[in-house]
N, C-alpha and C positions, 0 to 999 in steps of 0.2 A: 698496244703502242704508246711509248712515253706520252703525254702530254706538252713536253717540250717538242716533239716531233711535228704533233699535230698545231703547236703556234707555228711552226717554220712552214709547215704546208698551207697553212690561211694565210703566209706573210706578213704575221705580225712582227715587225723586224725593229720596234722601237720601246723596247724593253732592255731594263740597264739589271745587273744582277743585285742582290740586296736580300744576305742573310739567307740564303736558300731557297731562294724566291726571285721570280723573272719581274721587275713591276714598270709602269709605267700608265700612259693612259690607256683607257678602256677602245676597245677596237668597235664597241657601241656610240658610248655618249661622250669618248673624250677624256677629259681632263686632264691633270698633270702626273700624277701615282697612286692613283684611285683604284687602280683594278692589279691585281697578282696572280700570278701563277706559283704553286706550290709543287717545286719538283719531285722532294719526297713523296708527298700523299698524292701527286697525280690529279689534285683539284685546280680550281681558280677561282676568284671570285671578284667582284664589282661593289665598292663600296657604297656607291650610291643605290646599286639595289634597280641600277635601269630597265632593266627585265625581266619577267618569268626566269630566264637563263644566265641569269646574271652568276650565276655562280654553279657550280658542279663538274663533272668530271668530261672528260674529251668530248663526246657527244653535244652536249650542252654549250661545250665553247665554240663546237662550228655549227648550233642552231644561233649562239647568240650573235658571232660574226656576219653570219652569212644571211639571218632571215628566216632559215630553214624549218620546216618541222620536223619531227622526230625520223620520220620513216627516210623523208630527203637526205637529210643530215646522216643517217645511216647508210646510203648508198654514195654519198659526195666520199664517206672516210674509207668504206670497205668496200665501194664497188657496185654494181648491180649485183642481183641475187644469180644471174651465171657465171659471175666471178671475171676477172680482170686477162687482159692478153698481157704473156709476156711484156711486149713492147708497152703497153699501157703503164705496167707496175712499174716496169723500169725509169718509165718516163716522170710517174711522181717520185719516186725514190731520188731521181735526179735535182725536181723542183725543188722538193726537201731539202735537199744537202746542199745546193745554193743557198735557199731561205736560211738557213741552218749559219753558215758561213756568213752570211750579210748582219744578221742580229750578232755571231760575236764579234765583228768588227765595229758594229756600233757601241756594242758592250765594252771594249776593248777602249775606245776613242771616248766615251764618258767616262769612264773609271779614270783614264791619266788625266782627264780636263777638272773631273773635283781634286785626285791627290794633289792637281799643281795648284788649287784654290787654295787646299791646305795647307800644304808649304810655306803660300806665299805669306798666310796668315801667322802662321809657326814664327817665321822669322823677322815677322815685324814685330809681334811681342815684343813682352819686356820683363825681365827681371821679378819673379813673384816675392822674394824678401820683401818685407816694409810697405805691401799692397793689402787691399781688404783680404786677399785671398789667406794670408794668416788668419784675419778675422773670419774667415768660412769656416775655417777646418778646425779651427774652437770649436764653434756650433756644432760639427760635426763628430767631436770626442779625438780633435787630435789639437791638442794643445803645445804650444810651443814645447814642455820641458819632454813633450814625448815625440817629437818631431823637432828636435834642436837645428836640423837644415834640413830644408827645401829640397826634393829629388828635382836631378836636373831637367825631368820630365812636365813640368810644371814650371809654367810661366801666366803673365797678367796681361790683357788687354784691357786696355780704361773707356773704351769704347767699341766693343764689340757689337756689331749689329746684326741682330734678331730679323730675318726674311724668312716670310711664310707666303704660301701661294696665294693668289688672289683664286679665289671660287670661280669656277666656269671659265675662264678666260686658260687657257693651255700655255703653260712655260713662263706666264707672267707671274711675278715674286712682289711682295709688298716690304716695306722694312716697318716691322710693327714696335722696336725698340733700340735705342741706343745706350751703351752701360758699361760695366764693370764684366769682365766675368775671366775665371778661371779657365786655362788655356792647357790644355796634357796632351804631350806628343805622341801618338799611336804608331810605334815604329815596327818593321819585319825584321826576319832570322838577319838581315845584314843591319839593323838599324837604323834603316832609310823611312823616314817620316813618311808615311802613306795616309795618316790621318789625323783631324785632330778632333779632341771631345771637350768643348765647350761646357761650362757650366755659369749660366748668368745670377750674378749676387743682388743681393740688395737686404743690406743688415737690417736695416727696418723691421723683416719679417723673423719670424721665430727661428725658424731655420736655416737664416740666410740667404734663401734661394728668392728669387724672382717669382712673383706669381703674375702672368701674361693672361687677359682673358682672350678666350678665339675671337674674333671680328665677326665670325658668322652665327657663332653661340655665346649671347655673354654667359651662361652657366655653366660653361667648360673652360678651365685652365688648360693654356698650352704646356709641353713640357718645358723644364726650366734649362734641360739638358740636351743640347745636340750633336751629333758626328758627321763631320764633314770629309771626306774623302774614302778611302776604302779599307775598310777595317777586318776583313777576311786575314785569317793567317797571323794576325797584327797583336801587339799588347803595350798598355804603357807600362814602361819599366821605370818601378820607381825606386831601385836601388840594386844594385851589387856587390856586396860585401867579397872582397878580398880572399879566393880560398873557400869561399861559399861553396855548401857540401848539400845544401836543403833548397828547391825553389819552394816558393809560397806564393798562389794564386788568390785571388779575390775576384768578385764580384763589384764589391765594393766595402765604405767603411761605415760602421754603425757603431756606438758607444751601447752598453758599454764593454771593454775590453779588457781579456785577462791582464792578471798583474803579472 
């Protein structure tokens, strides 16, 4: 049984899709996004490691969520040793299908909410030409002579908010930094903005990127780049030359570049 179906039967419906996973609060210890189900590998993990069964397969997920031992979890998942009646099996399938539909509705609603937030930030941002974006790109090896015109997909936000979840308080966020950021539009096949990719800039740093310490662990630096919205099936389109016959894709840029 796919682990997503097990989660549906357990009525774990407050998870959202994220890069091949379902992510959200742990059914045992809560949180915001510490819990993830890998849909390809059919495994899950709570990053807080809140239980002996905080990671594993379908049975471990039942043990974590319902607090059962192995034998009880096996019976809950597969039925008693003598087997299930047709009516019991149909009832389980019906409840699982209803839970999956609920999860899909929640996921779709959350996805549209984050897309709207991303679009609001994108359309409120400014032209990147003449902004610190130019200096940042130069430090990444893209000097003005290599990139004479900035792509339309790049813009600038002089006061981008860097928000971070408050540890132990589900759904609560804190603003750790407000400052300049490069904003890139992530668009779908119809060229609709579905997400934004933000890079916070600090030109006092050698690489030009913000160094921000984790408030819960001073030895850890938080990522200087974040994506907001839905990036699945979407790209940052840097340029589309007229009559182009070749598509070039990249994960990022890093000097030196070929001549």
